PDB file of all heavy atoms in Angstrom:
ATOM      1  N   MET A   1      82.621 -20.100 -23.443  1.00  0.00           N
ATOM      2  CA  MET A   1      82.312 -21.088 -22.429  1.00  0.00           C
ATOM      3  C   MET A   1      81.159 -20.540 -21.590  1.00  0.00           C
ATOM      4  O   MET A   1      81.266 -19.478 -20.982  1.00  0.00           O
ATOM      5  CB  MET A   1      83.547 -21.307 -21.575  1.00  0.00           C
ATOM      6  CG  MET A   1      83.493 -22.547 -20.764  1.00  0.00           C
ATOM      7  SD  MET A   1      85.171 -23.097 -20.449  1.00  0.00           S
ATOM      8  CE  MET A   1      85.023 -23.572 -18.787  1.00  0.00           C
ATOM      9  N   SER A   2      80.079 -21.291 -21.549  1.00  0.00           N
ATOM     10  CA  SER A   2      78.900 -20.809 -20.840  1.00  0.00           C
ATOM     11  C   SER A   2      79.033 -21.022 -19.336  1.00  0.00           C
ATOM     12  O   SER A   2      79.850 -21.820 -18.864  1.00  0.00           O
ATOM     13  CB  SER A   2      77.655 -21.520 -21.356  1.00  0.00           C
ATOM     14  OG  SER A   2      77.698 -22.872 -21.001  1.00  0.00           O
ATOM     15  N   LYS A   3      78.214 -20.309 -18.602  1.00  0.00           N
ATOM     16  CA  LYS A   3      78.250 -20.374 -17.147  1.00  0.00           C
ATOM     17  C   LYS A   3      77.836 -21.756 -16.642  1.00  0.00           C
ATOM     18  O   LYS A   3      78.429 -22.287 -15.704  1.00  0.00           O
ATOM     19  CB  LYS A   3      77.316 -19.308 -16.586  1.00  0.00           C
ATOM     20  CG  LYS A   3      77.464 -19.060 -15.128  1.00  0.00           C
ATOM     21  CD  LYS A   3      76.508 -17.969 -14.701  1.00  0.00           C
ATOM     22  CE  LYS A   3      77.241 -16.945 -13.879  1.00  0.00           C
ATOM     23  NZ  LYS A   3      76.348 -15.890 -13.402  1.00  0.00           N
ATOM     24  N   SER A   4      76.838 -22.361 -17.275  1.00  0.00           N
ATOM     25  CA  SER A   4      76.371 -23.674 -16.830  1.00  0.00           C
ATOM     26  C   SER A   4      77.431 -24.750 -17.071  1.00  0.00           C
ATOM     27  O   SER A   4      77.598 -25.656 -16.249  1.00  0.00           O
ATOM     28  CB  SER A   4      75.063 -24.047 -17.523  1.00  0.00           C
ATOM     29  OG  SER A   4      75.231 -24.114 -18.912  1.00  0.00           O
ATOM     30  N   ALA A   5      78.150 -24.664 -18.182  1.00  0.00           N
ATOM     31  CA  ALA A   5      79.223 -25.626 -18.453  1.00  0.00           C
ATOM     32  C   ALA A   5      80.312 -25.510 -17.400  1.00  0.00           C
ATOM     33  O   ALA A   5      80.814 -26.527 -16.889  1.00  0.00           O
ATOM     34  CB  ALA A   5      79.788 -25.399 -19.845  1.00  0.00           C
ATOM     35  N   THR A   6      80.654 -24.290 -17.048  1.00  0.00           N
ATOM     36  CA  THR A   6      81.686 -24.071 -16.033  1.00  0.00           C
ATOM     37  C   THR A   6      81.254 -24.643 -14.681  1.00  0.00           C
ATOM     38  O   THR A   6      82.032 -25.316 -14.012  1.00  0.00           O
ATOM     39  CB  THR A   6      81.971 -22.566 -15.890  1.00  0.00           C
ATOM     40  OG1 THR A   6      82.323 -22.042 -17.164  1.00  0.00           O
ATOM     41  CG2 THR A   6      83.085 -22.314 -14.909  1.00  0.00           C
ATOM     42  N   LEU A   7      80.002 -24.379 -14.308  1.00  0.00           N
ATOM     43  CA  LEU A   7      79.508 -24.881 -13.021  1.00  0.00           C
ATOM     44  C   LEU A   7      79.457 -26.405 -12.989  1.00  0.00           C
ATOM     45  O   LEU A   7      79.791 -27.023 -11.967  1.00  0.00           O
ATOM     46  CB  LEU A   7      78.132 -24.300 -12.729  1.00  0.00           C
ATOM     47  CG  LEU A   7      78.107 -22.814 -12.394  1.00  0.00           C
ATOM     48  CD1 LEU A   7      76.676 -22.325 -12.241  1.00  0.00           C
ATOM     49  CD2 LEU A   7      78.900 -22.536 -11.133  1.00  0.00           C
ATOM     50  N   LEU A   8      79.049 -27.020 -14.094  1.00  0.00           N
ATOM     51  CA  LEU A   8      78.996 -28.483 -14.128  1.00  0.00           C
ATOM     52  C   LEU A   8      80.389 -29.096 -14.042  1.00  0.00           C
ATOM     53  O   LEU A   8      80.586 -30.106 -13.353  1.00  0.00           O
ATOM     54  CB  LEU A   8      78.289 -28.953 -15.398  1.00  0.00           C
ATOM     55  CG  LEU A   8      76.771 -28.835 -15.388  1.00  0.00           C
ATOM     56  CD1 LEU A   8      76.222 -29.043 -16.792  1.00  0.00           C
ATOM     57  CD2 LEU A   8      76.168 -29.830 -14.413  1.00  0.00           C
ATOM     58  N   ILE A   9      81.346 -28.508 -14.716  1.00  0.00           N
ATOM     59  CA  ILE A   9      82.717 -29.031 -14.665  1.00  0.00           C
ATOM     60  C   ILE A   9      83.293 -28.861 -13.266  1.00  0.00           C
ATOM     61  O   ILE A   9      83.936 -29.777 -12.733  1.00  0.00           O
ATOM     62  CB  ILE A   9      83.597 -28.347 -15.733  1.00  0.00           C
ATOM     63  CG1 ILE A   9      83.138 -28.798 -17.115  1.00  0.00           C
ATOM     64  CG2 ILE A   9      85.066 -28.662 -15.518  1.00  0.00           C
ATOM     65  CD1 ILE A   9      83.780 -28.058 -18.259  1.00  0.00           C
ATOM     66  N   ILE A  10      83.056 -27.721 -12.642  1.00  0.00           N
ATOM     67  CA  ILE A  10      83.544 -27.498 -11.279  1.00  0.00           C
ATOM     68  C   ILE A  10      82.887 -28.481 -10.306  1.00  0.00           C
ATOM     69  O   ILE A  10      83.560 -29.047  -9.437  1.00  0.00           O
ATOM     70  CB  ILE A  10      83.320 -26.036 -10.857  1.00  0.00           C
ATOM     71  CG1 ILE A  10      84.266 -25.127 -11.634  1.00  0.00           C
ATOM     72  CG2 ILE A  10      83.529 -25.851  -9.361  1.00  0.00           C
ATOM     73  CD1 ILE A  10      83.997 -23.651 -11.457  1.00  0.00           C
ATOM     74  N   ALA A  11      81.588 -28.708 -10.460  1.00  0.00           N
ATOM     75  CA  ALA A  11      80.891 -29.668  -9.595  1.00  0.00           C
ATOM     76  C   ALA A  11      81.444 -31.076  -9.800  1.00  0.00           C
ATOM     77  O   ALA A  11      81.625 -31.830  -8.836  1.00  0.00           O
ATOM     78  CB  ALA A  11      79.399 -29.635  -9.872  1.00  0.00           C
ATOM     79  N   GLY A  12      81.722 -31.435 -11.042  1.00  0.00           N
ATOM     80  CA  GLY A  12      82.293 -32.748 -11.323  1.00  0.00           C
ATOM     81  C   GLY A  12      83.667 -32.922 -10.700  1.00  0.00           C
ATOM     82  O   GLY A  12      83.987 -33.991 -10.147  1.00  0.00           O
ATOM     83  N   LEU A  13      84.484 -31.886 -10.760  1.00  0.00           N
ATOM     84  CA  LEU A  13      85.809 -31.959 -10.139  1.00  0.00           C
ATOM     85  C   LEU A  13      85.709 -32.029  -8.619  1.00  0.00           C
ATOM     86  O   LEU A  13      86.476 -32.748  -7.963  1.00  0.00           O
ATOM     87  CB  LEU A  13      86.662 -30.765 -10.569  1.00  0.00           C
ATOM     88  CG  LEU A  13      87.057 -30.742 -12.049  1.00  0.00           C
ATOM     89  CD1 LEU A  13      87.766 -29.432 -12.367  1.00  0.00           C
ATOM     90  CD2 LEU A  13      87.913 -31.928 -12.387  1.00  0.00           C
ATOM     91  N   PHE A  14      84.756 -31.296  -8.062  1.00  0.00           N
ATOM     92  CA  PHE A  14      84.532 -31.341  -6.614  1.00  0.00           C
ATOM     93  C   PHE A  14      84.114 -32.746  -6.179  1.00  0.00           C
ATOM     94  O   PHE A  14      84.632 -33.288  -5.198  1.00  0.00           O
ATOM     95  CB  PHE A  14      83.462 -30.317  -6.231  1.00  0.00           C
ATOM     96  CG  PHE A  14      83.111 -30.321  -4.775  1.00  0.00           C
ATOM     97  CD1 PHE A  14      83.961 -29.750  -3.845  1.00  0.00           C
ATOM     98  CD2 PHE A  14      81.928 -30.896  -4.330  1.00  0.00           C
ATOM     99  CE1 PHE A  14      83.646 -29.752  -2.499  1.00  0.00           C
ATOM    100  CE2 PHE A  14      81.600 -30.897  -2.989  1.00  0.00           C
ATOM    101  CZ  PHE A  14      82.465 -30.329  -2.071  1.00  0.00           C
ATOM    102  N   LEU A  15      83.194 -33.343  -6.915  1.00  0.00           N
ATOM    103  CA  LEU A  15      82.753 -34.694  -6.581  1.00  0.00           C
ATOM    104  C   LEU A  15      83.869 -35.715  -6.792  1.00  0.00           C
ATOM    105  O   LEU A  15      83.968 -36.693  -6.041  1.00  0.00           O
ATOM    106  CB  LEU A  15      81.529 -35.065  -7.421  1.00  0.00           C
ATOM    107  CG  LEU A  15      80.241 -34.322  -7.083  1.00  0.00           C
ATOM    108  CD1 LEU A  15      79.153 -34.673  -8.078  1.00  0.00           C
ATOM    109  CD2 LEU A  15      79.797 -34.612  -5.663  1.00  0.00           C
ATOM    110  N   SER A  16      84.720 -35.491  -7.779  1.00  0.00           N
ATOM    111  CA  SER A  16      85.867 -36.377  -7.992  1.00  0.00           C
ATOM    112  C   SER A  16      86.821 -36.326  -6.799  1.00  0.00           C
ATOM    113  O   SER A  16      87.377 -37.348  -6.400  1.00  0.00           O
ATOM    114  CB  SER A  16      86.620 -35.991  -9.260  1.00  0.00           C
ATOM    115  OG  SER A  16      85.795 -36.117 -10.375  1.00  0.00           O
ATOM    116  N   GLY A  17      86.992 -35.146  -6.248  1.00  0.00           N
ATOM    117  CA  GLY A  17      87.801 -35.019  -5.035  1.00  0.00           C
ATOM    118  C   GLY A  17      87.177 -35.772  -3.873  1.00  0.00           C
ATOM    119  O   GLY A  17      87.881 -36.365  -3.056  1.00  0.00           O
ATOM    120  N   GLY A  18      85.854 -35.768  -3.797  1.00  0.00           N
ATOM    121  CA  GLY A  18      85.158 -36.527  -2.765  1.00  0.00           C
ATOM    122  C   GLY A  18      85.350 -38.018  -2.935  1.00  0.00           C
ATOM    123  O   GLY A  18      85.511 -38.756  -1.954  1.00  0.00           O
ATOM    124  N   VAL A  19      85.338 -38.479  -4.184  1.00  0.00           N
ATOM    125  CA  VAL A  19      85.581 -39.898  -4.454  1.00  0.00           C
ATOM    126  C   VAL A  19      86.971 -40.288  -3.964  1.00  0.00           C
ATOM    127  O   VAL A  19      87.143 -41.306  -3.286  1.00  0.00           O
ATOM    128  CB  VAL A  19      85.434 -40.216  -5.964  1.00  0.00           C
ATOM    129  CG1 VAL A  19      85.939 -41.601  -6.289  1.00  0.00           C
ATOM    130  CG2 VAL A  19      83.990 -40.057  -6.397  1.00  0.00           C
ATOM    131  N   TYR A  20      87.955 -39.482  -4.281  1.00  0.00           N
ATOM    132  CA  TYR A  20      89.328 -39.760  -3.850  1.00  0.00           C
ATOM    133  C   TYR A  20      89.437 -39.771  -2.326  1.00  0.00           C
ATOM    134  O   TYR A  20      90.055 -40.655  -1.740  1.00  0.00           O
ATOM    135  CB  TYR A  20      90.276 -38.724  -4.454  1.00  0.00           C
ATOM    136  CG  TYR A  20      91.708 -38.903  -4.035  1.00  0.00           C
ATOM    137  CD1 TYR A  20      92.468 -39.941  -4.553  1.00  0.00           C
ATOM    138  CD2 TYR A  20      92.309 -38.049  -3.109  1.00  0.00           C
ATOM    139  CE1 TYR A  20      93.786 -40.124  -4.173  1.00  0.00           C
ATOM    140  CE2 TYR A  20      93.617 -38.220  -2.718  1.00  0.00           C
ATOM    141  CZ  TYR A  20      94.349 -39.261  -3.247  1.00  0.00           C
ATOM    142  OH  TYR A  20      95.645 -39.444  -2.856  1.00  0.00           O
ATOM    143  N   SER A  21      88.805 -38.802  -1.690  1.00  0.00           N
ATOM    144  CA  SER A  21      88.842 -38.713  -0.233  1.00  0.00           C
ATOM    145  C   SER A  21      88.169 -39.915   0.415  1.00  0.00           C
ATOM    146  O   SER A  21      88.701 -40.500   1.364  1.00  0.00           O
ATOM    147  CB  SER A  21      88.154 -37.418   0.216  1.00  0.00           C
ATOM    148  OG  SER A  21      88.038 -37.379   1.606  1.00  0.00           O
ATOM    149  N   PHE A  22      87.002 -40.294  -0.081  1.00  0.00           N
ATOM    150  CA  PHE A  22      86.295 -41.440   0.478  1.00  0.00           C
ATOM    151  C   PHE A  22      87.061 -42.726   0.249  1.00  0.00           C
ATOM    152  O   PHE A  22      87.037 -43.628   1.068  1.00  0.00           O
ATOM    153  CB  PHE A  22      84.896 -41.551  -0.121  1.00  0.00           C
ATOM    154  CG  PHE A  22      83.893 -40.626   0.501  1.00  0.00           C
ATOM    155  CD1 PHE A  22      84.273 -39.611   1.362  1.00  0.00           C
ATOM    156  CD2 PHE A  22      82.548 -40.760   0.216  1.00  0.00           C
ATOM    157  CE1 PHE A  22      83.344 -38.757   1.921  1.00  0.00           C
ATOM    158  CE2 PHE A  22      81.603 -39.923   0.779  1.00  0.00           C
ATOM    159  CZ  PHE A  22      82.013 -38.914   1.634  1.00  0.00           C
ATOM    160  N   TRP A  23      87.748 -42.839  -0.893  1.00  0.00           N
ATOM    161  CA  TRP A  23      88.554 -44.030  -1.184  1.00  0.00           C
ATOM    162  C   TRP A  23      89.695 -44.145  -0.176  1.00  0.00           C
ATOM    163  O   TRP A  23      89.985 -45.231   0.320  1.00  0.00           O
ATOM    164  CB  TRP A  23      89.102 -43.934  -2.609  1.00  0.00           C
ATOM    165  CG  TRP A  23      89.862 -45.149  -3.020  1.00  0.00           C
ATOM    166  CD1 TRP A  23      91.192 -45.371  -2.892  1.00  0.00           C
ATOM    167  CD2 TRP A  23      89.312 -46.324  -3.611  1.00  0.00           C
ATOM    168  NE1 TRP A  23      91.509 -46.600  -3.379  1.00  0.00           N
ATOM    169  CE2 TRP A  23      90.380 -47.211  -3.826  1.00  0.00           C
ATOM    170  CE3 TRP A  23      88.032 -46.701  -3.988  1.00  0.00           C
ATOM    171  CZ2 TRP A  23      90.200 -48.461  -4.401  1.00  0.00           C
ATOM    172  CZ3 TRP A  23      87.856 -47.943  -4.559  1.00  0.00           C
ATOM    173  CH2 TRP A  23      88.920 -48.804  -4.760  1.00  0.00           C
ATOM    174  N   LYS A  24      90.339 -43.016   0.132  1.00  0.00           N
ATOM    175  CA  LYS A  24      91.433 -43.021   1.108  1.00  0.00           C
ATOM    176  C   LYS A  24      90.941 -43.369   2.510  1.00  0.00           C
ATOM    177  O   LYS A  24      91.673 -43.964   3.289  1.00  0.00           O
ATOM    178  CB  LYS A  24      92.128 -41.657   1.144  1.00  0.00           C
ATOM    179  CG  LYS A  24      92.972 -41.381  -0.056  1.00  0.00           C
ATOM    180  CD  LYS A  24      94.131 -42.335  -0.082  1.00  0.00           C
ATOM    181  CE  LYS A  24      95.233 -41.825  -0.944  1.00  0.00           C
ATOM    182  NZ  LYS A  24      96.353 -42.739  -0.987  1.00  0.00           N
ATOM    183  N   GLN A  25      89.695 -42.979   2.847  1.00  0.00           N
ATOM    184  CA  GLN A  25      89.136 -43.250   4.168  1.00  0.00           C
ATOM    185  C   GLN A  25      88.543 -44.651   4.275  1.00  0.00           C
ATOM    186  O   GLN A  25      88.024 -45.017   5.316  1.00  0.00           O
ATOM    187  CB  GLN A  25      88.035 -42.234   4.490  1.00  0.00           C
ATOM    188  CG  GLN A  25      88.524 -40.833   4.647  1.00  0.00           C
ATOM    189  CD  GLN A  25      87.378 -39.869   4.873  1.00  0.00           C
ATOM    190  OE1 GLN A  25      86.299 -40.254   5.304  1.00  0.00           O
ATOM    191  NE2 GLN A  25      87.606 -38.604   4.572  1.00  0.00           N
ATOM    192  N   LYS A  26      88.590 -45.402   3.171  1.00  0.00           N
ATOM    193  CA  LYS A  26      88.055 -46.772   3.128  1.00  0.00           C
ATOM    194  C   LYS A  26      86.563 -46.811   3.451  1.00  0.00           C
ATOM    195  O   LYS A  26      86.093 -47.652   4.198  1.00  0.00           O
ATOM    196  CB  LYS A  26      88.826 -47.683   4.082  1.00  0.00           C
ATOM    197  CG  LYS A  26      90.314 -47.645   3.926  1.00  0.00           C
ATOM    198  CD  LYS A  26      90.809 -48.896   3.285  1.00  0.00           C
ATOM    199  CE  LYS A  26      92.321 -48.966   3.359  1.00  0.00           C
ATOM    200  NZ  LYS A  26      92.979 -48.600   2.180  1.00  0.00           N
ATOM    201  N   GLN A  27      85.801 -45.867   2.860  1.00  0.00           N
ATOM    202  CA  GLN A  27      84.353 -45.847   3.008  1.00  0.00           C
ATOM    203  C   GLN A  27      83.747 -46.992   2.200  1.00  0.00           C
ATOM    204  O   GLN A  27      84.433 -47.672   1.454  1.00  0.00           O
ATOM    205  CB  GLN A  27      83.786 -44.514   2.511  1.00  0.00           C
ATOM    206  CG  GLN A  27      84.207 -43.322   3.326  1.00  0.00           C
ATOM    207  CD  GLN A  27      83.498 -43.229   4.651  1.00  0.00           C
ATOM    208  OE1 GLN A  27      82.375 -43.676   4.789  1.00  0.00           O
ATOM    209  NE2 GLN A  27      84.171 -42.665   5.631  1.00  0.00           N
ATOM    210  N   SER A  28      82.435 -47.170   2.338  1.00  0.00           N
ATOM    211  CA  SER A  28      81.778 -48.271   1.633  1.00  0.00           C
ATOM    212  C   SER A  28      81.839 -48.056   0.121  1.00  0.00           C
ATOM    213  O   SER A  28      81.780 -46.927  -0.374  1.00  0.00           O
ATOM    214  CB  SER A  28      80.338 -48.419   2.111  1.00  0.00           C
ATOM    215  OG  SER A  28      79.466 -47.701   1.317  1.00  0.00           O
ATOM    216  N   LYS A  29      81.958 -49.153  -0.591  1.00  0.00           N
ATOM    217  CA  LYS A  29      82.123 -49.088  -2.047  1.00  0.00           C
ATOM    218  C   LYS A  29      80.877 -48.544  -2.745  1.00  0.00           C
ATOM    219  O   LYS A  29      80.978 -47.906  -3.780  1.00  0.00           O
ATOM    220  CB  LYS A  29      82.433 -50.482  -2.597  1.00  0.00           C
ATOM    221  CG  LYS A  29      83.672 -51.108  -2.012  1.00  0.00           C
ATOM    222  CD  LYS A  29      84.910 -50.497  -2.559  1.00  0.00           C
ATOM    223  CE  LYS A  29      86.121 -51.262  -2.084  1.00  0.00           C
ATOM    224  NZ  LYS A  29      87.196 -50.443  -1.659  1.00  0.00           N
ATOM    225  N   SER A  30      79.701 -48.780  -2.171  1.00  0.00           N
ATOM    226  CA  SER A  30      78.484 -48.296  -2.820  1.00  0.00           C
ATOM    227  C   SER A  30      78.407 -46.770  -2.776  1.00  0.00           C
ATOM    228  O   SER A  30      77.966 -46.133  -3.745  1.00  0.00           O
ATOM    229  CB  SER A  30      77.244 -48.921  -2.178  1.00  0.00           C
ATOM    230  OG  SER A  30      77.182 -48.599  -0.812  1.00  0.00           O
ATOM    231  N   VAL A  31      78.833 -46.166  -1.682  1.00  0.00           N
ATOM    232  CA  VAL A  31      78.847 -44.700  -1.580  1.00  0.00           C
ATOM    233  C   VAL A  31      79.832 -44.125  -2.588  1.00  0.00           C
ATOM    234  O   VAL A  31      79.534 -43.141  -3.274  1.00  0.00           O
ATOM    235  CB  VAL A  31      79.206 -44.256  -0.142  1.00  0.00           C
ATOM    236  CG1 VAL A  31      79.414 -42.757  -0.069  1.00  0.00           C
ATOM    237  CG2 VAL A  31      78.150 -44.707   0.830  1.00  0.00           C
ATOM    238  N   ILE A  32      80.985 -44.748  -2.702  1.00  0.00           N
ATOM    239  CA  ILE A  32      82.004 -44.294  -3.648  1.00  0.00           C
ATOM    240  C   ILE A  32      81.488 -44.430  -5.074  1.00  0.00           C
ATOM    241  O   ILE A  32      81.698 -43.541  -5.912  1.00  0.00           O
ATOM    242  CB  ILE A  32      83.315 -45.082  -3.447  1.00  0.00           C
ATOM    243  CG1 ILE A  32      83.913 -44.741  -2.085  1.00  0.00           C
ATOM    244  CG2 ILE A  32      84.312 -44.778  -4.547  1.00  0.00           C
ATOM    245  CD1 ILE A  32      85.093 -45.596  -1.690  1.00  0.00           C
ATOM    246  N   ALA A  33      80.786 -45.533  -5.363  1.00  0.00           N
ATOM    247  CA  ALA A  33      80.266 -45.750  -6.717  1.00  0.00           C
ATOM    248  C   ALA A  33      79.236 -44.693  -7.090  1.00  0.00           C
ATOM    249  O   ALA A  33      79.265 -44.153  -8.203  1.00  0.00           O
ATOM    250  CB  ALA A  33      79.663 -47.140  -6.818  1.00  0.00           C
ATOM    251  N   VAL A  34      78.316 -44.387  -6.175  1.00  0.00           N
ATOM    252  CA  VAL A  34      77.292 -43.372  -6.459  1.00  0.00           C
ATOM    253  C   VAL A  34      77.942 -42.008  -6.668  1.00  0.00           C
ATOM    254  O   VAL A  34      77.575 -41.262  -7.587  1.00  0.00           O
ATOM    255  CB  VAL A  34      76.251 -43.329  -5.325  1.00  0.00           C
ATOM    256  CG1 VAL A  34      75.339 -42.128  -5.457  1.00  0.00           C
ATOM    257  CG2 VAL A  34      75.443 -44.610  -5.300  1.00  0.00           C
ATOM    258  N   LEU A  35      78.914 -41.682  -5.843  1.00  0.00           N
ATOM    259  CA  LEU A  35      79.611 -40.402  -5.976  1.00  0.00           C
ATOM    260  C   LEU A  35      80.385 -40.336  -7.291  1.00  0.00           C
ATOM    261  O   LEU A  35      80.398 -39.296  -7.960  1.00  0.00           O
ATOM    262  CB  LEU A  35      80.551 -40.221  -4.784  1.00  0.00           C
ATOM    263  CG  LEU A  35      80.990 -38.824  -4.412  1.00  0.00           C
ATOM    264  CD1 LEU A  35      79.780 -37.939  -4.142  1.00  0.00           C
ATOM    265  CD2 LEU A  35      81.879 -38.873  -3.193  1.00  0.00           C
ATOM    266  N   ALA A  36      81.013 -41.439  -7.676  1.00  0.00           N
ATOM    267  CA  ALA A  36      81.771 -41.482  -8.928  1.00  0.00           C
ATOM    268  C   ALA A  36      80.851 -41.333 -10.135  1.00  0.00           C
ATOM    269  O   ALA A  36      81.193 -40.644 -11.102  1.00  0.00           O
ATOM    270  CB  ALA A  36      82.552 -42.782  -9.018  1.00  0.00           C
ATOM    271  N   ILE A  37      79.679 -41.955 -10.079  1.00  0.00           N
ATOM    272  CA  ILE A  37      78.724 -41.822 -11.179  1.00  0.00           C
ATOM    273  C   ILE A  37      78.257 -40.376 -11.298  1.00  0.00           C
ATOM    274  O   ILE A  37      78.173 -39.826 -12.407  1.00  0.00           O
ATOM    275  CB  ILE A  37      77.537 -42.784 -10.975  1.00  0.00           C
ATOM    276  CG1 ILE A  37      78.002 -44.223 -11.171  1.00  0.00           C
ATOM    277  CG2 ILE A  37      76.397 -42.456 -11.928  1.00  0.00           C
ATOM    278  CD1 ILE A  37      76.993 -45.259 -10.737  1.00  0.00           C
ATOM    279  N   GLY A  38      77.971 -39.748 -10.175  1.00  0.00           N
ATOM    280  CA  GLY A  38      77.571 -38.343 -10.190  1.00  0.00           C
ATOM    281  C   GLY A  38      78.659 -37.443 -10.751  1.00  0.00           C
ATOM    282  O   GLY A  38      78.386 -36.526 -11.526  1.00  0.00           O
ATOM    283  N   ALA A  39      79.903 -37.709 -10.357  1.00  0.00           N
ATOM    284  CA  ALA A  39      81.023 -36.913 -10.853  1.00  0.00           C
ATOM    285  C   ALA A  39      81.177 -37.087 -12.362  1.00  0.00           C
ATOM    286  O   ALA A  39      81.379 -36.109 -13.093  1.00  0.00           O
ATOM    287  CB  ALA A  39      82.306 -37.315 -10.136  1.00  0.00           C
ATOM    288  N   ALA A  40      81.067 -38.323 -12.830  1.00  0.00           N
ATOM    289  CA  ALA A  40      81.206 -38.585 -14.261  1.00  0.00           C
ATOM    290  C   ALA A  40      80.098 -37.915 -15.052  1.00  0.00           C
ATOM    291  O   ALA A  40      80.337 -37.336 -16.126  1.00  0.00           O
ATOM    292  CB  ALA A  40      81.217 -40.090 -14.515  1.00  0.00           C
ATOM    293  N   LEU A  41      78.869 -37.953 -14.534  1.00  0.00           N
ATOM    294  CA  LEU A  41      77.752 -37.321 -15.231  1.00  0.00           C
ATOM    295  C   LEU A  41      77.910 -35.792 -15.281  1.00  0.00           C
ATOM    296  O   LEU A  41      77.623 -35.176 -16.311  1.00  0.00           O
ATOM    297  CB  LEU A  41      76.433 -37.693 -14.570  1.00  0.00           C
ATOM    298  CG  LEU A  41      75.968 -39.133 -14.788  1.00  0.00           C
ATOM    299  CD1 LEU A  41      74.705 -39.401 -13.967  1.00  0.00           C
ATOM    300  CD2 LEU A  41      75.716 -39.391 -16.237  1.00  0.00           C
ATOM    301  N   CYS A  42      78.365 -35.205 -14.174  1.00  0.00           N
ATOM    302  CA  CYS A  42      78.580 -33.757 -14.163  1.00  0.00           C
ATOM    303  C   CYS A  42      79.664 -33.353 -15.160  1.00  0.00           C
ATOM    304  O   CYS A  42      79.496 -32.390 -15.913  1.00  0.00           O
ATOM    305  CB  CYS A  42      78.974 -33.286 -12.766  1.00  0.00           C
ATOM    306  SG  CYS A  42      77.601 -33.064 -11.658  1.00  0.00           S
ATOM    307  N   LEU A  43      80.770 -34.081 -15.158  1.00  0.00           N
ATOM    308  CA  LEU A  43      81.848 -33.752 -16.083  1.00  0.00           C
ATOM    309  C   LEU A  43      81.409 -33.943 -17.534  1.00  0.00           C
ATOM    310  O   LEU A  43      81.701 -33.093 -18.389  1.00  0.00           O
ATOM    311  CB  LEU A  43      83.086 -34.610 -15.786  1.00  0.00           C
ATOM    312  CG  LEU A  43      83.867 -34.205 -14.544  1.00  0.00           C
ATOM    313  CD1 LEU A  43      84.935 -35.236 -14.235  1.00  0.00           C
ATOM    314  CD2 LEU A  43      84.486 -32.844 -14.717  1.00  0.00           C
ATOM    315  N   ALA A  44      80.700 -35.031 -17.810  1.00  0.00           N
ATOM    316  CA  ALA A  44      80.255 -35.289 -19.176  1.00  0.00           C
ATOM    317  C   ALA A  44      79.274 -34.204 -19.629  1.00  0.00           C
ATOM    318  O   ALA A  44      79.351 -33.719 -20.764  1.00  0.00           O
ATOM    319  CB  ALA A  44      79.600 -36.666 -19.264  1.00  0.00           C
ATOM    320  N   SER A  45      78.353 -33.820 -18.749  1.00  0.00           N
ATOM    321  CA  SER A  45      77.390 -32.771 -19.113  1.00  0.00           C
ATOM    322  C   SER A  45      78.082 -31.442 -19.361  1.00  0.00           C
ATOM    323  O   SER A  45      77.744 -30.719 -20.304  1.00  0.00           O
ATOM    324  CB  SER A  45      76.356 -32.600 -17.990  1.00  0.00           C
ATOM    325  OG  SER A  45      75.628 -33.770 -17.810  1.00  0.00           O
ATOM    326  N   GLY A  46      79.039 -31.117 -18.506  1.00  0.00           N
ATOM    327  CA  GLY A  46      79.777 -29.865 -18.688  1.00  0.00           C
ATOM    328  C   GLY A  46      80.562 -29.841 -19.974  1.00  0.00           C
ATOM    329  O   GLY A  46      80.588 -28.830 -20.692  1.00  0.00           O
ATOM    330  N   ILE A  47      81.197 -30.955 -20.304  1.00  0.00           N
ATOM    331  CA  ILE A  47      81.996 -31.022 -21.543  1.00  0.00           C
ATOM    332  C   ILE A  47      81.082 -30.962 -22.762  1.00  0.00           C
ATOM    333  O   ILE A  47      81.407 -30.309 -23.753  1.00  0.00           O
ATOM    334  CB  ILE A  47      82.861 -32.287 -21.534  1.00  0.00           C
ATOM    335  CG1 ILE A  47      83.976 -32.124 -20.497  1.00  0.00           C
ATOM    336  CG2 ILE A  47      83.464 -32.552 -22.908  1.00  0.00           C
ATOM    337  CD1 ILE A  47      84.772 -33.370 -20.220  1.00  0.00           C
ATOM    338  N   MET A  48      79.917 -31.621 -22.680  1.00  0.00           N
ATOM    339  CA  MET A  48      79.009 -31.592 -23.820  1.00  0.00           C
ATOM    340  C   MET A  48      78.409 -30.201 -24.035  1.00  0.00           C
ATOM    341  O   MET A  48      78.048 -29.850 -25.168  1.00  0.00           O
ATOM    342  CB  MET A  48      77.907 -32.624 -23.634  1.00  0.00           C
ATOM    343  CG  MET A  48      78.412 -34.042 -23.792  1.00  0.00           C
ATOM    344  SD  MET A  48      77.143 -35.264 -23.547  1.00  0.00           S
ATOM    345  CE  MET A  48      76.197 -35.038 -25.033  1.00  0.00           C
ATOM    346  N   ARG A  49      78.289 -29.403 -22.971  1.00  0.00           N
ATOM    347  CA  ARG A  49      77.746 -28.051 -23.109  1.00  0.00           C
ATOM    348  C   ARG A  49      78.767 -27.079 -23.708  1.00  0.00           C
ATOM    349  O   ARG A  49      78.397 -25.972 -24.104  1.00  0.00           O
ATOM    350  CB  ARG A  49      77.277 -27.515 -21.774  1.00  0.00           C
ATOM    351  CG  ARG A  49      75.950 -28.092 -21.359  1.00  0.00           C
ATOM    352  CD  ARG A  49      75.445 -27.383 -20.126  1.00  0.00           C
ATOM    353  NE  ARG A  49      74.093 -27.793 -19.824  1.00  0.00           N
ATOM    354  CZ  ARG A  49      73.006 -27.154 -20.251  1.00  0.00           C
ATOM    355  NH1 ARG A  49      73.124 -26.082 -20.981  1.00  0.00           N
ATOM    356  NH2 ARG A  49      71.822 -27.591 -19.940  1.00  0.00           N
ATOM    357  N   LEU A  50      80.032 -27.472 -23.715  1.00  0.00           N
ATOM    358  CA  LEU A  50      81.041 -26.601 -24.337  1.00  0.00           C
ATOM    359  C   LEU A  50      80.756 -26.550 -25.797  1.00  0.00           C
ATOM    360  O   LEU A  50      80.794 -25.894 -26.606  1.00  0.00           O
ATOM    361  CB  LEU A  50      82.452 -27.138 -24.105  1.00  0.00           C
ATOM    362  CG  LEU A  50      82.972 -27.065 -22.688  1.00  0.00           C
ATOM    363  CD1 LEU A  50      84.347 -27.696 -22.621  1.00  0.00           C
ATOM    364  CD2 LEU A  50      83.071 -25.631 -22.227  1.00  0.00           C
TER     365      LEU A  50
END
């Protein structure tokens, strides 16, 4: 497992936690959508680098 894959997966999980937190705080849907897209891209990139 490479270092970049690990960092991307950790970043994706961190951003996923932010999505959950913002959803609970009833933040605007556009902010949540952008954060969710970023989280999905980080996780996908990390998994593809494995």
